[in-house]
OpenMM code with the backbone's topology and positions (N, CA, C; nanometers):
from openmm import Vec3, app, unit

residues = "MET THR ARG PRO CYS PRO ALA SER GLY TYR PRO PHE SER ILE ALA LEU ILE THR PRO LEU ASN GLY ALA GLY LEU ARG ASN THR ILE LYS ARG ILE HIS GLU LEU ARG GLU ALA ILE ALA ALA".split()
positions = [
    Vec3(6.1361, 1.2408, -6.8671),
    Vec3(6.1878, 1.1891, -6.9929),
    Vec3(6.3201, 1.2568, -7.0226),
    Vec3(6.4048, 1.1888, -7.0953),
    Vec3(6.5352, 1.2433, -7.1312),
    Vec3(6.5467, 1.2424, -7.2822),
    Vec3(6.5765, 1.3577, -7.3378),
    Vec3(6.5918, 1.3684, -7.4828),
    Vec3(6.7156, 1.4515, -7.5116),
    Vec3(6.7843, 1.4274, -7.6226),
    Vec3(6.8977, 1.5120, -7.6580),
    Vec3(6.8507, 1.6515, -7.6929),
    Vec3(6.9257, 1.7485, -7.6536),
    Vec3(6.8913, 1.8868, -7.6844),
    Vec3(6.9346, 1.9173, -7.8272),
    Vec3(6.8436, 1.9605, -7.9147),
    Vec3(6.8810, 1.9853, -8.0544),
    Vec3(6.9873, 2.0944, -8.0684),
    Vec3(6.9850, 2.1920, -7.9786),
    Vec3(7.0757, 2.3059, -7.9928),
    Vec3(7.2192, 2.2691, -7.9563),
    Vec3(7.2368, 2.1969, -7.8446),
    Vec3(7.3711, 2.1703, -7.7948),
    Vec3(7.4149, 2.0260, -7.8156),
    Vec3(7.3177, 1.9348, -7.8340),
    Vec3(7.3518, 1.7945, -7.8469),
    Vec3(7.3660, 1.7240, -7.7136),
    Vec3(7.3581, 1.7979, -7.6033),
    Vec3(7.3668, 1.7352, -7.4719),
    Vec3(7.2286, 1.6916, -7.4261),
    Vec3(7.2195, 1.5768, -7.3602),
    Vec3(7.0888, 1.5339, -7.3096),
    Vec3(7.0444, 1.6211, -7.1931),
    Vec3(6.9166, 1.6335, -7.1795),
    Vec3(6.8622, 1.7049, -7.0648),
    Vec3(6.7418, 1.6275, -7.0150),
    Vec3(6.7091, 1.6470, -6.8890),
    Vec3(6.5982, 1.5731, -6.8286),
    Vec3(6.4872, 1.6684, -6.7894),
    Vec3(6.3646, 1.6234, -6.8101),
    Vec3(6.2484, 1.7000, -6.7666),
    Vec3(6.1727, 1.6125, -6.6683),
    Vec3(6.1650, 1.6567, -6.5443),
    Vec3(6.0915, 1.5815, -6.4433),
    Vec3(5.9615, 1.6548, -6.4155),
    Vec3(5.8511, 1.5857, -6.4376),
    Vec3(5.7200, 1.6456, -6.4147),
    Vec3(5.6464, 1.5633, -6.3110),
    Vec3(5.6114, 1.6277, -6.1999),
    Vec3(5.5382, 1.5596, -6.0943),
    Vec3(5.4049, 1.6310, -6.0791),
    Vec3(5.2986, 1.5641, -6.1178),
    Vec3(5.1657, 1.6242, -6.1103),
    Vec3(5.0685, 1.5228, -6.0540),
    Vec3(4.9590, 1.5694, -5.9988),
    Vec3(4.8558, 1.4765, -5.9549),
    Vec3(4.8022, 1.4000, -6.0750),
    Vec3(4.7724, 1.2724, -6.0543),
    Vec3(4.7241, 1.1908, -6.1650),
    Vec3(4.5730, 1.2050, -6.1765),
    Vec3(4.5318, 1.3250, -6.2157),
    Vec3(4.3901, 1.3475, -6.2427),
    Vec3(4.3792, 1.4197, -6.3763),
    Vec3(4.2584, 1.4399, -6.4246),
    Vec3(4.2394, 1.4967, -6.5577),
    Vec3(4.3048, 1.6328, -6.5735),
    Vec3(4.2819, 1.7229, -6.4783),
    Vec3(4.3364, 1.8576, -6.4899),
    Vec3(4.4888, 1.8553, -6.4837),
    Vec3(4.5432, 1.7759, -6.3923),
    Vec3(4.6885, 1.7673, -6.3808),
    Vec3(4.7509, 1.7128, -6.5075),
    Vec3(4.6857, 1.6119, -6.5665),
    Vec3(4.7387, 1.5528, -6.6887),
    Vec3(4.7347, 1.6528, -6.8032),
    Vec3(4.6250, 1.7266, -6.8146),
    Vec3(4.6157, 1.8276, -6.9214),
    Vec3(4.7217, 1.9350, -6.9024),
    Vec3(4.7425, 1.9792, -6.7780),
    Vec3(4.8458, 2.0795, -6.7529),
    Vec3(4.9833, 2.0257, -6.7878),
    Vec3(5.0096, 1.9000, -6.7558),
    Vec3(5.1383, 1.8390, -6.7879),
    Vec3(5.1593, 1.8360, -6.9381),
    Vec3(5.0580, 1.7931, -7.0125),
    Vec3(5.0700, 1.7879, -7.1584),
    Vec3(5.0917, 1.9277, -7.2140),
    Vec3(5.0195, 2.0255, -7.1601),
    Vec3(5.0350, 2.1633, -7.2074),
    Vec3(5.1779, 2.2118, -7.1827),
    Vec3(5.2320, 2.1830, -7.0642),
    Vec3(5.3690, 2.2256, -7.0337),
    Vec3(5.4691, 2.1562, -7.1240),
    Vec3(5.4477, 2.0283, -7.1537),
    Vec3(5.5392, 1.9576, -7.2432),
    Vec3(5.5386, 2.0231, -7.3805),
    Vec3(5.4201, 2.0565, -7.4322),
    Vec3(5.4129, 2.1221, -7.5630),
    Vec3(5.4825, 2.2578, -7.5593),
    Vec3(5.4631, 2.3343, -7.4512),
    Vec3(5.5284, 2.4646, -7.4391),
    Vec3(5.6797, 2.4487, -7.4341),
    Vec3(5.7276, 2.3492, -7.3595),
    Vec3(5.8717, 2.3258, -7.3516),
    Vec3(5.9272, 2.2849, -7.4872),
    Vec3(5.8556, 2.1981, -7.5590),
    Vec3(5.9017, 2.1559, -7.6915),
    Vec3(5.9118, 2.2750, -7.7851),
    Vec3(5.8124, 2.3649, -7.7800),
    Vec3(5.8160, 2.4835, -7.8653),
    Vec3(5.9330, 2.5735, -7.8275),
    Vec3(5.9563, 2.5899, -7.6981),
    Vec3(6.0672, 2.6738, -7.6529),
    Vec3(6.2009, 2.6128, -7.6935),
    Vec3(6.2114, 2.4802, -7.6844),
    Vec3(6.3358, 2.4118, -7.7210),
    Vec3(6.3588, 2.4217, -7.8713),
    Vec3(6.2517, 2.4075, -7.9487),
    Vec3(6.2647, 2.4102, -8.0945),
    Vec3(6.2960, 2.5505, -8.1455),
    Vec3(6.2573, 2.6523, -8.0707),
    Vec3(6.2762, 2.7902, -8.1164),
    Vec3(6.4238, 2.8285, -8.1194),
] * unit.nanometer
topology = app.Topology()
chain = topology.addChain("A")
for resn in residues:
    res = topology.addResidue(resn, chain)
    for name in ("N", "CA", "C"):
        topology.addAtom(name, app.Element.getBySymbol(name[0]), res)
């Protein structure tokens, strides 16, 4: 997904490649939340 960076205003891309199974999906969601928190901080 590509979203504008709140701090700089420049877009950045996050590429996540995980196995399409329950554990992989949960890990992906967890990483997205962690990245969002880090970006918002």
